[in-house]
PQR file of N, CA, C, O and H, with PARSE charges and radii, in Angstrom:
ATOM      1  N   MET A   1      57.435  20.236  78.053 -0.4000 1.5000
ATOM      2  CA  MET A   1      57.419  21.724  79.111 -0.0000 2.0000
ATOM      3  C   MET A   1      58.416  22.976  78.095  0.5500 1.7000
ATOM      4  O   MET A   1      58.347  24.202  78.006 -0.5500 1.4000
ATOM      5  N   ASP A   2      59.315  21.920  77.444 -0.4000 1.5000
ATOM      6  CA  ASP A   2      60.580  23.313  77.135 -0.0000 2.0000
ATOM      7  C   ASP A   2      59.970  23.958  76.008  0.5500 1.7000
ATOM      8  O   ASP A   2      60.356  25.074  75.662 -0.5500 1.4000
ATOM      9  H   ASP A   2      59.371  20.924  77.517  0.4000 1.0000
ATOM     10  N   PHE A   3      58.919  23.266  75.319 -0.4000 1.5000
ATOM     11  CA  PHE A   3      58.344  23.551  74.521 -0.0000 2.0000
ATOM     12  C   PHE A   3      57.696  24.834  74.376  0.5500 1.7000
ATOM     13  O   PHE A   3      57.870  25.829  73.672 -0.5500 1.4000
ATOM     14  H   PHE A   3      58.606  22.359  75.600  0.4000 1.0000
ATOM     15  N   GLU A   4      56.981  24.517  75.177 -0.4000 1.5000
ATOM     16  CA  GLU A   4      55.787  25.532  75.504 -0.0000 2.0000
ATOM     17  C   GLU A   4      56.429  26.679  76.386  0.5500 1.7000
ATOM     18  O   GLU A   4      55.918  27.774  76.150 -0.5500 1.4000
ATOM     19  H   GLU A   4      56.840  23.709  75.748  0.4000 1.0000
ATOM     20  N   ARG A   5      57.395  26.692  77.315 -0.4000 1.5000
ATOM     21  CA  ARG A   5      58.078  27.359  77.436 -0.0000 2.0000
ATOM     22  C   ARG A   5      58.987  28.407  76.562  0.5500 1.7000
ATOM     23  O   ARG A   5      59.310  29.484  77.063 -0.5500 1.4000
ATOM     24  H   ARG A   5      57.810  25.803  77.506  0.4000 1.0000
ATOM     25  N   HIS A   6      59.437  28.000  75.054 -0.4000 1.5000
ATOM     26  CA  HIS A   6      60.043  28.874  73.843 -0.0000 2.0000
ATOM     27  C   HIS A   6      58.948  29.487  73.698  0.5500 1.7000
ATOM     28  O   HIS A   6      58.866  30.713  73.622 -0.5500 1.4000
ATOM     29  H   HIS A   6      59.174  27.125  74.646  0.4000 1.0000
ATOM     30  N   ILE A   7      57.734  28.488  73.630 -0.4000 1.5000
ATOM     31  CA  ILE A   7      56.456  29.818  72.938 -0.0000 2.0000
ATOM     32  C   ILE A   7      55.793  30.681  73.803  0.5500 1.7000
ATOM     33  O   ILE A   7      54.853  31.321  73.330 -0.5500 1.4000
ATOM     34  H   ILE A   7      57.800  27.492  73.692  0.4000 1.0000
ATOM     35  N   ASP A   8      56.181  30.880  75.344 -0.4000 1.5000
ATOM     36  CA  ASP A   8      55.174  31.629  75.740 -0.0000 2.0000
ATOM     37  C   ASP A   8      56.395  32.708  75.764  0.5500 1.7000
ATOM     38  O   ASP A   8      56.131  33.904  75.633 -0.5500 1.4000
ATOM     39  H   ASP A   8      56.944  30.360  75.729  0.4000 1.0000
ATOM     40  N   TYR A   9      57.673  32.283  75.927 -0.4000 1.5000
ATOM     41  CA  TYR A   9      59.002  33.259  75.721 -0.0000 2.0000
ATOM     42  C   TYR A   9      58.673  34.188  74.283  0.5500 1.7000
ATOM     43  O   TYR A   9      58.551  35.412  74.334 -0.5500 1.4000
ATOM     44  H   TYR A   9      57.887  31.312  76.033  0.4000 1.0000
ATOM     45  N   ILE A  10      58.559  33.449  73.085 -0.4000 1.5000
ATOM     46  CA  ILE A  10      57.957  33.894  71.661 -0.0000 2.0000
ATOM     47  C   ILE A  10      56.954  34.773  72.213  0.5500 1.7000
ATOM     48  O   ILE A  10      57.540  35.706  72.762 -0.5500 1.4000
ATOM     49  H   ILE A  10      58.658  32.455  73.043  0.4000 1.0000
ATOM     50  N   HIS A  11      56.075  34.854  72.282 -0.4000 1.5000
ATOM     51  CA  HIS A  11      54.777  35.596  72.551 -0.0000 2.0000
ATOM     52  C   HIS A  11      55.264  36.664  73.674  0.5500 1.7000
ATOM     53  O   HIS A  11      55.067  37.781  73.195 -0.5500 1.4000
ATOM     54  H   HIS A  11      55.599  34.096  71.836  0.4000 1.0000
ATOM     55  N   TRP A  12      55.708  36.747  74.711 -0.4000 1.5000
ATOM     56  CA  TRP A  12      55.491  37.768  75.385 -0.0000 2.0000
ATOM     57  C   TRP A  12      56.689  38.660  75.132  0.5500 1.7000
ATOM     58  O   TRP A  12      56.499  39.840  75.428 -0.5500 1.4000
ATOM     59  H   TRP A  12      55.868  35.840  75.100  0.4000 1.0000
ATOM     60  N   ASN A  13      57.986  38.325  74.608 -0.4000 1.5000
ATOM     61  CA  ASN A  13      58.535  39.118  74.033 -0.0000 2.0000
ATOM     62  C   ASN A  13      58.355  40.500  73.201  0.5500 1.7000
ATOM     63  O   ASN A  13      59.254  41.341  73.207 -0.5500 1.4000
ATOM     64  H   ASN A  13      58.140  37.366  74.368  0.4000 1.0000
ATOM     65  N   LEU A  14      57.335  40.661  72.597 -0.4000 1.5000
ATOM     66  CA  LEU A  14      56.480  42.033  71.729 -0.0000 2.0000
ATOM     67  C   LEU A  14      56.373  42.388  73.202  0.5500 1.7000
ATOM     68  O   LEU A  14      57.224  43.276  73.257 -0.5500 1.4000
ATOM     69  H   LEU A  14      56.605  39.978  72.591  0.4000 1.0000
ATOM     70  N   VAL A  15      55.827  42.263  74.580 -0.4000 1.5000
ATOM     71  CA  VAL A  15      55.721  42.542  75.846 -0.0000 2.0000
ATOM     72  C   VAL A  15      56.581  43.565  76.164  0.5500 1.7000
ATOM     73  O   VAL A  15      56.450  44.784  76.268 -0.5500 1.4000
ATOM     74  H   VAL A  15      55.136  41.542  74.536  0.4000 1.0000
ATOM     75  N   LYS A  16      57.924  42.420  76.360 -0.4000 1.5000
ATOM     76  CA  LYS A  16      59.034  43.093  76.719 -0.0000 2.0000
ATOM     77  C   LYS A  16      59.546  43.869  76.384  0.5500 1.7000
ATOM     78  O   LYS A  16      59.980  44.777  77.093 -0.5500 1.4000
ATOM     79  H   LYS A  16      58.030  41.429  76.276  0.4000 1.0000
ATOM     80  N   HIS A  17      59.700  43.743  74.853 -0.4000 1.5000
ATOM     81  CA  HIS A  17      60.265  44.903  74.267 -0.0000 2.0000
ATOM     82  C   HIS A  17      59.878  46.513  73.983  0.5500 1.7000
ATOM     83  O   HIS A  17      60.514  47.486  73.578 -0.5500 1.4000
ATOM     84  H   HIS A  17      59.348  43.005  74.277  0.4000 1.0000
ATOM     85  N   GLY A  18      58.587  46.288  74.382 -0.4000 1.5000
ATOM     86  CA  GLY A  18      57.264  47.468  74.131 -0.0000 2.0000
ATOM     87  C   GLY A  18      56.964  48.160  73.051  0.5500 1.7000
ATOM     88  O   GLY A  18      56.866  49.376  72.887 -0.5500 1.4000
ATOM     89  H   GLY A  18      58.070  45.498  74.711  0.4000 1.0000
ATOM     90  N   LEU A  19      56.803  47.110  72.197 -0.4000 1.5000
ATOM     91  CA  LEU A  19      56.337  46.971  71.140 -0.0000 2.0000
ATOM     92  C   LEU A  19      55.135  47.209  71.278  0.5500 1.7000
ATOM     93  O   LEU A  19      54.817  48.238  70.683 -0.5500 1.4000
ATOM     94  H   LEU A  19      56.883  46.122  72.331  0.4000 1.0000
ATOM     95  N   VAL A  20      53.729  46.365  72.170 -0.4000 1.5000
ATOM     96  CA  VAL A  20      52.364  46.176  72.514 -0.0000 2.0000
ATOM     97  C   VAL A  20      51.808  46.173  74.173  0.5500 1.7000
ATOM     98  O   VAL A  20      51.980  45.186  74.888 -0.5500 1.4000
ATOM     99  H   VAL A  20      53.987  45.528  72.653  0.4000 1.0000
ATOM    100  N   MET A  21      51.509  46.718  74.385 -0.4000 1.5000
ATOM    101  CA  MET A  21      51.232  46.841  76.008 -0.0000 2.0000
ATOM    102  C   MET A  21      50.704  45.355  76.354  0.5500 1.7000
ATOM    103  O   MET A  21      50.885  45.202  77.562 -0.5500 1.4000
ATOM    104  H   MET A  21      51.369  47.520  73.804  0.4000 1.0000
ATOM    105  N   TYR A  22      50.031  44.010  75.701 -0.4000 1.5000
ATOM    106  CA  TYR A  22      49.527  42.885  75.674 -0.0000 2.0000
ATOM    107  C   TYR A  22      49.632  42.369  74.495  0.5500 1.7000
ATOM    108  O   TYR A  22      49.274  42.857  73.423 -0.5500 1.4000
ATOM    109  H   TYR A  22      49.884  44.134  74.720  0.4000 1.0000
ATOM    110  N   VAL A  23      50.249  41.131  74.757 -0.4000 1.5000
ATOM    111  CA  VAL A  23      50.062  40.091  73.472 -0.0000 2.0000
ATOM    112  C   VAL A  23      49.101  40.086  72.607  0.5500 1.7000
ATOM    113  O   VAL A  23      49.400  39.810  71.445 -0.5500 1.4000
ATOM    114  H   VAL A  23      50.540  40.735  75.628  0.4000 1.0000
ATOM    115  N   LYS A  24      48.219  40.276  72.819 -0.4000 1.5000
ATOM    116  CA  LYS A  24      46.445  40.054  71.945 -0.0000 2.0000
ATOM    117  C   LYS A  24      46.531  41.225  70.988  0.5500 1.7000
ATOM    118  O   LYS A  24      45.901  41.063  69.944 -0.5500 1.4000
ATOM    119  H   LYS A  24      47.976  40.500  73.763  0.4000 1.0000
ATOM    120  N   ASP A  25      47.396  42.751  71.171 -0.4000 1.5000
ATOM    121  CA  ASP A  25      47.626  43.727  70.653 -0.0000 2.0000
ATOM    122  C   ASP A  25      47.959  43.107  69.267  0.5500 1.7000
ATOM    123  O   ASP A  25      47.108  43.218  68.385 -0.5500 1.4000
ATOM    124  H   ASP A  25      47.909  42.883  72.019  0.4000 1.0000
ATOM    125  N   TRP A  26      49.597  42.205  68.896 -0.4000 1.5000
ATOM    126  CA  TRP A  26      50.221  42.406  68.230 -0.0000 2.0000
ATOM    127  C   TRP A  26      49.197  41.395  67.317  0.5500 1.7000
ATOM    128  O   TRP A  26      48.694  40.436  67.904 -0.5500 1.4000
ATOM    129  H   TRP A  26      50.288  42.114  69.613  0.4000 1.0000
ATOM    130  N   PRO A  27      48.905  41.608  65.934 -0.5600 1.5000
ATOM    131  CA  PRO A  27      47.614  41.142  65.021  0.2800 2.0000
ATOM    132  C   PRO A  27      48.515  40.076  64.422  0.5500 1.7000
ATOM    133  O   PRO A  27      47.850  39.149  63.960 -0.5500 1.4000
ATOM    134  N   TYR A  28      50.110  39.895  64.263 -0.4000 1.5000
ATOM    135  CA  TYR A  28      50.420  39.373  63.745 -0.0000 2.0000
ATOM    136  C   TYR A  28      50.999  37.683  63.893  0.5500 1.7000
ATOM    137  O   TYR A  28      50.996  36.666  63.199 -0.5500 1.4000
ATOM    138  H   TYR A  28      50.650  40.648  64.638  0.4000 1.0000
ATOM    139  N   SER A  29      51.645  38.265  65.724 -0.4000 1.5000
ATOM    140  CA  SER A  29      51.185  36.993  66.529 -0.0000 2.0000
ATOM    141  C   SER A  29      50.837  35.546  66.299  0.5500 1.7000
ATOM    142  O   SER A  29      49.656  35.490  66.644 -0.5500 1.4000
ATOM    143  H   SER A  29      51.647  39.092  66.287  0.4000 1.0000
ATOM    144  N   THR A  30      51.128  34.595  65.990 -0.4000 1.5000
ATOM    145  CA  THR A  30      50.906  33.013  66.307 -0.0000 2.0000
ATOM    146  C   THR A  30      50.031  33.215  67.924  0.5500 1.7000
ATOM    147  O   THR A  30      49.162  32.388  68.199 -0.5500 1.4000
ATOM    148  H   THR A  30      52.087  34.640  65.710  0.4000 1.0000
ATOM    149  N   PHE A  31      50.194  33.809  68.439 -0.4000 1.5000
ATOM    150  CA  PHE A  31      49.017  33.952  69.875 -0.0000 2.0000
ATOM    151  C   PHE A  31      47.629  33.725  69.800  0.5500 1.7000
ATOM    152  O   PHE A  31      46.756  33.563  70.652 -0.5500 1.4000
ATOM    153  H   PHE A  31      50.901  34.480  68.216  0.4000 1.0000
ATOM    154  N   HIS A  32      47.645  33.759  68.307 -0.4000 1.5000
ATOM    155  CA  HIS A  32      45.499  34.449  68.125 -0.0000 2.0000
ATOM    156  C   HIS A  32      44.816  32.279  67.568  0.5500 1.7000
ATOM    157  O   HIS A  32      43.776  31.629  67.664 -0.5500 1.4000
ATOM    158  H   HIS A  32      48.354  33.891  67.615  0.4000 1.0000
ATOM    159  N   ARG A  33      46.414  32.028  66.975 -0.4000 1.5000
ATOM    160  CA  ARG A  33      45.871  30.328  66.570 -0.0000 2.0000
ATOM    161  C   ARG A  33      45.978  30.132  67.966  0.5500 1.7000
ATOM    162  O   ARG A  33      44.844  29.864  68.363 -0.5500 1.4000
ATOM    163  H   ARG A  33      47.259  32.556  66.896  0.4000 1.0000
ATOM    164  N   TYR A  34      47.004  30.133  69.174 -0.4000 1.5000
ATOM    165  CA  TYR A  34      47.061  29.217  70.093 -0.0000 2.0000
ATOM    166  C   TYR A  34      45.562  29.335  71.417  0.5500 1.7000
ATOM    167  O   TYR A  34      45.035  28.611  72.262 -0.5500 1.4000
ATOM    168  H   TYR A  34      47.925  30.351  68.852  0.4000 1.0000
ATOM    169  N   VAL A  35      45.407  30.793  70.839 -0.4000 1.5000
ATOM    170  CA  VAL A  35      43.690  31.304  71.363 -0.0000 2.0000
ATOM    171  C   VAL A  35      42.690  30.552  70.925  0.5500 1.7000
ATOM    172  O   VAL A  35      41.882  30.009  71.678 -0.5500 1.4000
ATOM    173  H   VAL A  35      45.835  31.382  70.153  0.4000 1.0000
ATOM    174  N   SER A  36      42.672  30.445  69.302 -0.4000 1.5000
ATOM    175  CA  SER A  36      41.687  29.631  68.944 -0.0000 2.0000
ATOM    176  C   SER A  36      41.797  27.979  69.269  0.5500 1.7000
ATOM    177  O   SER A  36      40.787  27.330  68.996 -0.5500 1.4000
ATOM    178  H   SER A  36      43.328  30.886  68.690  0.4000 1.0000
ATOM    179  N   ASN A  37      42.391  27.604  69.559 -0.4000 1.5000
ATOM    180  CA  ASN A  37      42.752  26.130  69.754 -0.0000 2.0000
ATOM    181  C   ASN A  37      42.827  25.901  71.325  0.5500 1.7000
ATOM    182  O   ASN A  37      42.931  24.749  71.748 -0.5500 1.4000
ATOM    183  H   ASN A  37      43.211  28.131  69.780  0.4000 1.0000
ATOM    184  N   GLY A  38      42.771  27.111  72.295 -0.4000 1.5000
ATOM    185  CA  GLY A  38      42.044  27.057  74.104 -0.0000 2.0000
ATOM    186  C   GLY A  38      43.379  26.015  74.223  0.5500 1.7000
ATOM    187  O   GLY A  38      43.281  24.802  74.408 -0.5500 1.4000
ATOM    188  H   GLY A  38      42.686  28.046  71.952  0.4000 1.0000
ATOM    189  N   ILE A  39      45.217  27.104  74.005 -0.4000 1.5000
ATOM    190  CA  ILE A  39      45.598  26.741  74.823 -0.0000 2.0000
ATOM    191  C   ILE A  39      46.227  27.648  74.924  0.5500 1.7000
ATOM    192  O   ILE A  39      47.440  27.435  74.940 -0.5500 1.4000
ATOM    193  H   ILE A  39      45.297  28.090  73.855  0.4000 1.0000
ATOM    194  N   TYR A  40      45.675  29.361  75.062 -0.4000 1.5000
ATOM    195  CA  TYR A  40      45.756  30.126  76.282 -0.0000 2.0000
ATOM    196  C   TYR A  40      44.471  30.876  75.508  0.5500 1.7000
ATOM    197  O   TYR A  40      43.890  30.936  74.425 -0.5500 1.4000
ATOM    198  H   TYR A  40      44.690  29.534  75.048  0.4000 1.0000
ATOM    199  N   THR A  41      44.461  31.514  77.162 -0.4000 1.5000
ATOM    200  CA  THR A  41      43.137  32.728  76.765 -0.0000 2.0000
ATOM    201  C   THR A  41      43.269  33.494  76.590  0.5500 1.7000
ATOM    202  O   THR A  41      44.304  33.759  77.200 -0.5500 1.4000
ATOM    203  H   THR A  41      44.933  31.466  78.043  0.4000 1.0000
ATOM    204  N   GLU A  42      42.757  34.879  75.764 -0.4000 1.5000
ATOM    205  CA  GLU A  42      42.669  36.157  75.318 -0.0000 2.0000
ATOM    206  C   GLU A  42      43.593  36.984  76.035  0.5500 1.7000
ATOM    207  O   GLU A  42      44.523  37.694  75.652 -0.5500 1.4000
ATOM    208  H   GLU A  42      41.915  34.664  75.268  0.4000 1.0000
ATOM    209  N   ASP A  43      42.959  36.638  77.551 -0.4000 1.5000
ATOM    210  CA  ASP A  43      44.155  37.829  78.185 -0.0000 2.0000
ATOM    211  C   ASP A  43      45.628  37.309  79.014  0.5500 1.7000
ATOM    212  O   ASP A  43      46.347  37.818  79.874 -0.5500 1.4000
ATOM    213  H   ASP A  43      42.203  36.062  77.862  0.4000 1.0000
ATOM    214  N   TRP A  44      45.631  36.226  78.368 -0.4000 1.5000
ATOM    215  CA  TRP A  44      47.127  35.881  79.003 -0.0000 2.0000
ATOM    216  C   TRP A  44      48.206  36.598  78.001  0.5500 1.7000
ATOM    217  O   TRP A  44      48.351  36.757  76.789 -0.5500 1.4000
ATOM    218  H   TRP A  44      45.047  35.812  77.670  0.4000 1.0000
ATOM    219  N   GLY A  45      49.035  37.014  79.500 -0.4000 1.5000
ATOM    220  CA  GLY A  45      50.314  38.062  79.083 -0.0000 2.0000
ATOM    221  C   GLY A  45      49.713  39.703  79.333  0.5500 1.7000
ATOM    222  O   GLY A  45      49.997  40.811  78.877 -0.5500 1.4000
ATOM    223  H   GLY A  45      48.917  36.884  80.485  0.4000 1.0000
ATOM    224  N   GLY A  46      48.735  39.161  80.316 -0.4000 1.5000
ATOM    225  CA  GLY A  46      48.145  41.301  80.356 -0.0000 2.0000
ATOM    226  C   GLY A  46      48.007  41.057  81.877  0.5500 1.7000
ATOM    227  O   GLY A  46      48.060  40.005  82.514 -0.5500 1.4000
ATOM    228  H   GLY A  46      48.505  38.261  80.685  0.4000 1.0000
ATOM    229  N   GLY A  47      47.832  42.218  82.235 -0.4000 1.5000
ATOM    230  CA  GLY A  47      47.676  41.815  83.766 -0.0000 2.0000
ATOM    231  C   GLY A  47      48.109  41.319  84.966  0.5500 1.7000
ATOM    232  O   GLY A  47      49.146  41.850  85.364 -0.5500 1.4000
ATOM    233  H   GLY A  47      47.789  43.072  81.717  0.4000 1.0000
ATOM    234  N   ASN A  48      47.694  40.560  85.592 -0.4000 1.5000
ATOM    235  CA  ASN A  48      48.595  40.395  86.804 -0.0000 2.0000
ATOM    236  C   ASN A  48      49.411  38.678  85.852  0.5500 1.7000
ATOM    237  O   ASN A  48      50.340  37.974  86.246 -0.5500 1.4000
ATOM    238  H   ASN A  48      46.852  40.129  85.269  0.4000 1.0000
ATOM    239  N   ALA A  49      48.793  38.582  84.922 -0.4000 1.5000
ATOM    240  CA  ALA A  49      49.659  37.465  84.135 -0.0000 2.0000
ATOM    241  C   ALA A  49      50.739  38.016  83.687  0.5500 1.7000
ATOM    242  O   ALA A  49      51.569  37.152  83.404 -0.5500 1.4000
ATOM    243  H   ALA A  49      48.038  39.154  84.602  0.4000 1.0000
ATOM    244  N   ALA A  50      51.133  39.176  83.477 -0.4000 1.5000
ATOM    245  CA  ALA A  50      52.235  39.840  83.122 -0.0000 2.0000
ATOM    246  C   ALA A  50      53.551  39.739  84.617  0.5500 1.7000
ATOM    247  O   ALA A  50      54.775  39.727  84.478 -0.5500 1.4000
ATOM    248  H   ALA A  50      50.458  39.878  83.707  0.4000 1.0000
ATOM    249  N   ILE A  51      52.987  39.698  85.578 -0.4000 1.5000
ATOM    250  CA  ILE A  51      54.160  39.900  86.380 -0.0000 2.0000
ATOM    251  C   ILE A  51      54.395  38.539  86.678  0.5500 1.7000
ATOM    252  O   ILE A  51      55.518  38.355  87.146 -0.5500 1.4000
ATOM    253  H   ILE A  51      51.994  39.708  85.691  0.4000 1.0000
ATOM    254  N   ASN A  52      53.506  37.249  86.525 -0.4000 1.5000
ATOM    255  CA  ASN A  52      54.609  36.183  86.768 -0.0000 2.0000
ATOM    256  C   ASN A  52      54.913  35.327  84.811  0.5500 1.7000
ATOM    257  O   ASN A  52      55.199  34.239  84.312 -0.5500 1.4000
ATOM    258  H   ASN A  52      52.593  37.399  86.144  0.4000 1.0000
ATOM    259  N   ILE A  53      54.616  36.652  84.418 -0.4000 1.5000
ATOM    260  CA  ILE A  53      55.492  35.433  83.340 -0.0000 2.0000
ATOM    261  C   ILE A  53      56.855  36.224  83.430  0.5500 1.7000
ATOM    262  O   ILE A  53      57.911  35.592  83.389 -0.5500 1.4000
ATOM    263  H   ILE A  53      54.384  37.537  84.823  0.4000 1.0000
ATOM    264  N   LYS A  54      56.846  37.614  83.552 -0.4000 1.5000
ATOM    265  CA  LYS A  54      58.053  38.487  83.694 -0.0000 2.0000
ATOM    266  C   LYS A  54      59.053  37.420  84.622  0.5500 1.7000
ATOM    267  O   LYS A  54      60.237  37.156  84.410 -0.5500 1.4000
ATOM    268  H   LYS A  54      55.988  38.127  83.585  0.4000 1.0000
ATOM    269  N   ALA A  55      58.162  36.905  85.716 -0.4000 1.5000
ATOM    270  CA  ALA A  55      59.072  36.297  86.560 -0.0000 2.0000
ATOM    271  C   ALA A  55      59.402  35.003  86.220  0.5500 1.7000
ATOM    272  O   ALA A  55      60.249  34.299  86.769 -0.5500 1.4000
ATOM    273  H   ALA A  55      57.201  37.119  85.888  0.4000 1.0000
ATOM    274  N   ASN A  56      58.654  34.711  85.240 -0.4000 1.5000
ATOM    275  CA  ASN A  56      58.749  32.776  84.712 -0.0000 2.0000
ATOM    276  C   ASN A  56      60.254  32.832  84.206  0.5500 1.7000
ATOM    277  O   ASN A  56      61.294  32.248  84.513 -0.5500 1.4000
ATOM    278  H   ASN A  56      57.966  35.283  84.794  0.4000 1.0000
ATOM    279  N   PHE A  57      59.674  34.367  82.758 -0.4000 1.5000
ATOM    280  CA  PHE A  57      61.406  34.812  82.122 -0.0000 2.0000
ATOM    281  C   PHE A  57      62.576  34.962  82.903  0.5500 1.7000
ATOM    282  O   PHE A  57      63.673  34.778  82.377 -0.5500 1.4000
ATOM    283  H   PHE A  57      58.830  34.841  82.509  0.4000 1.0000
ATOM    284  N   GLY A  58      62.474  35.279  84.112 -0.4000 1.5000
ATOM    285  CA  GLY A  58      63.767  36.412  84.799 -0.0000 2.0000
ATOM    286  C   GLY A  58      64.439  37.700  84.568  0.5500 1.7000
ATOM    287  O   GLY A  58      65.464  38.224  85.003 -0.5500 1.4000
ATOM    288  H   GLY A  58      61.583  35.429  84.540  0.4000 1.0000
ATOM    289  N   ASP A  59      63.011  38.218  83.282 -0.4000 1.5000
ATOM    290  CA  ASP A  59      62.911  39.349  82.687 -0.0000 2.0000
ATOM    291  C   ASP A  59      62.794  40.188  84.008  0.5500 1.7000
ATOM    292  O   ASP A  59      62.108  39.667  84.887 -0.5500 1.4000
ATOM    293  H   ASP A  59      62.178  37.793  82.929  0.4000 1.0000
ATOM    294  N   VAL A  60      63.354  41.398  84.282 -0.4000 1.5000
ATOM    295  CA  VAL A  60      62.923  42.623  85.415 -0.0000 2.0000
ATOM    296  C   VAL A  60      62.590  43.463  85.058  0.5500 1.7000
ATOM    297  O   VAL A  60      62.267  44.374  85.821 -0.5500 1.4000
ATOM    298  H   VAL A  60      63.911  41.822  83.568  0.4000 1.0000
TER
END
């Protein structure tokens, strides 16, 4: 569980810092490998999911 939260945080950090609007927009991210392996859906970190991710990491 802790490892998963760290990976989520790493992928979400690009959005948090305004580098991309959606996690999937960063072409160099391991996120794409996680999508290919069925761990994430391609829309993870976008839309309503972004609100939930922010809440989980305590970011404002």
